N, C-alpha and C positions, 0 to 999 in steps of 0.2 A: 658387174658380180661375178664373172670369169676371172677378173684379175685380183680379184681378193680370195678368190675361196679358199684358199689353203690357207690363209690367215684367218678366214671367218672359221674353219672346222678347228684350228688350234685353239683358237679362243673358246668355242665349243666344249674340248677336251679340259681344258682349264679349269671352267666353268662347273662341271660335272664333277672333276676332283674336289674342288673347294667345297662343294655341299656335303660332304662327309661332314666336315664341323656343324653345319646349318644343320645337318639330320640331326646329332647329338643336341643342339640347341632344344630342337623340336622336342625330341624324347624328353628332355629334361622337363619341358614346359607340360606336355603330356602326363607325366608323372605327378605331376602338381595335383593336377585338375581330376586324375584318375585314383590316386593313391596305388597305383601299379608302378612297378620300375621297369622301365625298357631302355636303360642307359646304356646300350651297348648296341652295336651292329649285330649281335648273334647273342643265341642263349647256349652257353657251355654246361653241357646237362651229364655230370659225373663223368668229368675228362680228367680231373686232376692224378687219379693214378692209371687211365684206362691204357689198354696195348692195343685196342682195336676201336675203331668208333666210325660212325657212318655220319653223313652229312646231308641234312634234308630241308627242304623248305617246304611251309606252309602246314596243312591239316595232317599231315604224313608224319611229322616230328611229334606229336600226339600218340601215335599208335607205336611210332618207335621210342618213345621214353617209357611206354608199358612195357615194351622187350627187353629194355635195357635193365628195367627194374627186376624182371623177372631172372635173366641172365645174370645180374648182379647176385642175385637170392642164390643162384646156384654155383657160384664163386668165379664167375667170368667176368676179367678188369674190359669192361664194355663203356663206351660214352657216346653221347650223340652231339653234334653241332648244328643247331637250328639256326638258319640265316633270317635274319628281316629286312636286309637289305641286299639284291643283287647289282643296281645301279646305283653309283658307281660301287665296284666290286673293291671291299675293303681287304683287298690282299695280304698287304703287311699284317693285320690282325689275323686273319684266319691263317696264314705261315706260320705264326706264333702260337695259336691255337694247337696245331696239329703238327709240327714238324717231328716232335719226338714219340710220334705213334709207331708201330709197327707195321699196319697197313689200317688204309681208310676207303671205305666202300660209299662213293656218291651216287646217291639218289635222283635222276633225273626224269621228269614227267615227258621230255621231250627229248627229241635224237634231229641230229644232222645227217643226216642221211651221206653215208661215205666217212664218215666221223664217228664222233661221240657226242654224248650229250652236252649242250652248254655248260653246265655247272661243272660238269667233270673238266670241262676244256680251259675253264676260270681258276679251278680249286688247283689243277696241275700246273698251271702258268704262276699263279700264286707261291707253290713251293720249289719251282724250277731253281731258285739262287740259295735254297738251303744248303747248309752243312750236311743237314740229315735229313734224309725226307723219308716218309713211309711208302711203302706198296701201294699202288692205288688203283681200284678198278671200278667200273661205270656201272650202274644198274639201272637198266630202262623201264619202266613200271607206268602203271596208270594210263597210258593211251587211250584215247575215247572214254574218259571217264571212269574207267575200272578200278575197283578197288585193289588196294593192296593189303593181305592179312597179316595178321600177326606170326603166324607159323613161315609166313614168307621173308618179312625180317628177321625172324629167329635165323632161318636158313642162311640169310645173307651173311650175319655174323659169322656162323660157322666156318662158310668159305674164306672169309678174310684169313683163317687161321691157314689157309691152304699155301704155303709159302713158293709154292709153285705158279701162283695167279699172279699177275703183275700187269696191269693195263690192259687186262682182258674187259671186254663188252660183253654182259649180259640182259638178255632179257628176260622178266618177272612177271609169270601169269598168264604167259601166252598159251593158248590152247594148240594141243598137237593137231596140225591140221590132214596128215595124212590119213 
């Protein structure tokens, strides 16, 4: 085993990268069975003319959609990218979806101590080779199962308009312990 460990790890990486196409095939099959369309790695919600957007996973995206709709009614050009797949990370597709925005807030329900959340790090890496990249900020929320509220997501969108914020890490919904 140790003699071939490096080769084995390379094969694992190649196999997971190849699974991107398999994911799309399975999504197409599921769409036929369920009459629901999940034919992409993510759902781009109102991103076409957006200037600011959030990236989220899971049920948080439902609340974020409601916030996007309210802010759109108020004239704000905001959108959402809801990921359906984290591994393999569809980096090229995400870069194409986000690179023209002014700023993106990445919502993470996890933290790598001494660094950022894992989703933030993946999005930042995906955008790193783009000619134009948005300002990125990381928002950690929901640790321990705590909910994120509509008003908190609206505040995150407002903070994205502050041009002085770039590469910030903020905690959302932490109680003041002083």
